[in-house]
C-alpha positions in Angstrom: -7.2 0.3 -8.5 -7.3 0.3 -4.7 -9.4 -2.2 -2.6 -9.6 -2.4 1.2 -11.4 -5.5 2.5 -12.4 -5.5 6.2 -9.3 -3.6 7.2 -8.8 -3.0 11.0 -5.9 -1.8 13.1 -5.6 -2.0 16.9 -2.7 -1.0 19.1 -1.8 -3.0 22.2 -5.1 -5.0 22.2 -7.0 -1.7 22.7 -10.1 -0.6 20.8 -9.6 -0.6 17.0 -8.2 2.7 15.7 -9.6 1.5 12.3 -12.5 -0.8 12.4 -13.3 -3.2 9.5 -13.1 -0.6 6.7 -14.1 -1.8 3.2 -13.6 0.5 0.2 -13.0 0.2 -3.5 -11.5 3.0 -5.5 -11.6 2.8 -9.3 -9.2 4.0 -11.9 -9.6 7.7 -12.8 -11.3 8.7 -9.5 -10.4 11.4 -7.1 -11.5 10.3 -3.6 -11.5 12.6 -0.6 -11.0 11.0 2.8 -12.3 13.1 5.6 -12.9 12.7 9.3 -12.4 14.5 12.7 -9.0 14.4 14.3 -8.2 11.0 15.6 -10.8 9.3 13.4 -8.3 7.0 11.8 -7.4 8.8 8.5 -3.7 8.8 8.9 -3.7 5.2 10.3 -5.6 4.1 7.2 -3.3 5.8 4.9 -0.2 4.4 6.6 -1.7 0.9 6.2 -2.4 1.5 2.5 1.1 2.6 1.9 2.6 -0.3 3.9 4.2 1.9 6.6 2.2 -0.1 9.2 0.5 -3.5 8.8 -3.3 -4.0 9.4 -4.3 -6.1 12.3 -6.7 -7.8 10.0 -8.0 -7.4 6.5 -6.6 -7.1 3.0 -5.3 -4.1 1.0 -4.9 -4.7 -2.8 -3.3 -2.0 -5.1 -3.7 -2.5 -8.8 -4.3 -6.2 -8.2 -1.4 -6.7 -5.9 -1.8 -7.5 -2.2 0.6 -5.2 -0.4 1.1 -7.6 2.5 2.1 -10.4 0.1 4.1 -8.5 -2.4 5.0 -5.1 -0.8 7.6 -4.0 -3.4 5.5 -4.8 -6.4 2.5 -3.0 -4.8 4.5 0.1 -3.9 5.6 0.5 -7.5 2.0 1.4 -8.3 1.8 4.5 -6.0 3.5 7.5 -4.6 2.8 9.1 -1.2 3.0 12.6 0.3 2.7 12.5 4.1 1.0 15.1 6.3 4.4 16.6 7.4 7.2 17.2 4.8 9.8 15.2 6.7 12.7 14.5 4.4 16.5 13.8 4.6 17.7 17.4 4.2 21.4 17.2 3.9 21.2 16.6 0.1 20.3 19.0 -2.7 16.7 19.2 -4.0 17.8 17.8 -7.4 19.5 14.8 -5.8 16.3 14.0 -4.0 14.3 14.1 -7.2 16.9 12.0 -9.0 16.8 9.4 -6.2 13.0 9.2 -6.5 13.3 8.8 -10.3 15.9 6.0 -9.8 13.6 4.2 -7.4 10.7 4.2 -9.8 13.0 3.6 -12.9 12.1 6.8 -14.7 14.1 7.3 -17.8 16.7 10.1 -18.0 14.6 11.8 -20.7 11.3 11.6 -18.9 12.8 12.6 -15.5 14.5 15.7 -17.0 11.3 16.9 -18.6 9.1 16.2 -15.6 11.5 17.6 -13.0 11.7 20.8 -15.0 7.9 21.0 -15.5 6.8 20.3 -11.9 9.5 22.3 -10.2 8.8 25.3 -12.4 5.1 25.0 -11.8 5.7 25.0 -8.0 8.4 27.7 -8.4 11.3 25.8 -6.8 13.3 25.1 -10.0 15.9 27.7 -9.2 16.4 26.2 -5.7 17.2 22.7 -6.8 20.9 23.2 -6.5 20.5 24.2 -2.8 20.5 21.7 0.1 17.0 20.9 1.4 17.9 22.2 4.9 17.8 25.7 3.4 14.2 25.2 2.2 11.1 26.6 3.9 8.3 24.4 5.0 6.3 25.3 1.9 9.3 24.6 -0.4 9.8 21.2 1.1 6.1 20.4 0.6 6.5 21.4 -3.1 9.6 19.3 -3.5 7.8 16.2 -2.1 4.8 16.9 -4.4 7.1 17.2 -7.4 8.8 14.0 -6.4 5.5 12.2 -6.0 4.3 13.4 -9.4 7.6 12.5 -11.1 7.0 8.8 -11.7 3.5 9.4 -13.1 2.0 6.9 -10.6 -1.1 4.8 -11.1 -2.2 5.9 -7.6 -1.3 9.2 -6.0 -1.8 9.2 -2.2 -1.7 12.5 -0.2 -2.3 13.2 3.5 -3.3 16.8 4.0 -1.5 18.0 0.8 -2.7 21.6 1.0 -1.0 22.3 4.4 1.8 24.7 4.0 1.0 25.7 0.5 0.2 29.3 -0.5 -3.2 29.8 -2.4 -1.4 30.0 -5.8 0.4 26.7 -5.2 -2.7 25.1 -3.8 -4.6 26.0 -7.0 -1.8 24.6 -9.1 -1.8 21.3 -7.1 -5.6 20.9 -7.6 -5.2 21.5 -11.3 -2.4 18.8 -11.5 -4.6 16.4 -9.5 -7.5 16.8 -12.0 -5.0 16.4 -14.9 -3.6 13.3 -13.4 -7.0 11.6 -13.2 -8.0 12.8 -16.7 -4.9 10.9 -17.9 -6.0 7.7 -16.2 -4.4 8.1 -12.7 -6.2 7.8 -9.4 -6.0 10.0 -6.3 -6.8 9.2 -2.7 -6.3 12.2 -0.3 -7.2 13.3 3.1 -8.1 16.9 3.9 -9.7 19.1 6.5 -10.5 21.7 3.8 -14.0 20.4 3.1 -14.8 23.1 0.5 -11.9 21.7 -1.6 -13.1 18.1 -1.1 -16.6 19.0 -2.1 -15.5 20.8 -5.3 -12.7 18.5 -6.4 -13.8 14.9 -5.6 -15.8 12.3 -7.5 -16.6 10.6 -4.2 -16.0 11.3 -0.5 -15.3 8.7 2.2 -16.1 9.8 5.8 -14.4 8.0 8.7 -15.6 8.5 12.3 -14.2 6.8 15.4 -12.5 4.3 13.1 -15.5 3.3 11.1 -16.4 4.2 7.5 -19.8 5.9 7.9 -20.3 7.1 4.3 -18.8 6.8 0.8 -20.6 8.5 -2.0 -20.6 11.5 -4.3 -20.7 14.8 -2.5 -24.2 15.5 -3.8 -25.5 12.1 -2.6 -23.9 12.6 0.8 -25.5 16.1 1.2 -28.9 15.0 -0.1 -30.1 18.5 0.4 -28.5 20.8 -2.3 -28.9 23.8 0.0 -26.5 22.3 2.5 -22.7 22.3 2.2 -20.6 19.2 2.7 -19.1 20.9 5.8 -22.6 21.2 7.4 -23.5 17.6 6.7 -20.1 16.4 7.9 -20.4 18.2 11.2 -23.9 16.7 11.7 -22.8 13.2 10.8 -19.7 13.2 13.1 -21.0 15.1 16.1 -20.8 13.4 19.5 -24.1 12.6 21.1 
């Protein structure tokens, strides 16, 4: 579903922010992407989504190279960034209909899905309001609803739990599991390592731009008495 081959990114000929990452994510997997601040997580995600281009390497999404056919590749995924930045002079319902139009979601399907996801996240009654009246958490829920709306092959999230109350966070985790049970794939970054450990099929760890591990949580921990957090801190500590 998602393949990265020797992907690197450098800025102004400086040291690589991301250094020759290779990673393959299969259909139906939930992959957690973790690393310290500045490790290269968001840079990697921005390359996967086509926001920035890699300095070298290939990124293939559902068989499509995003550098060669960006529009075709982008039809296969939706993306929720780490900050809910959004054009806020329109109504919530207009934003969701715009997303549905972009991904060619039928009128019938969009109506059912908009109602379902916005009721789950408890923003259905606010859809007639302009987004500039929304709280941070409500904007996050709107973005999540919009990203789930096209039923994407690949769902990419950068710190999706930030700004969500515990109830909404639990609902999102349940929706993520459901999406993968139905054949979708999820790639997400998070600093909440307990969630990553309990939710993910595999965990990819990036440190100083390099991928230093990619395996199941149990295999990464090796010792069942340790938590993923404890192992992560040991693996990424500075000498």
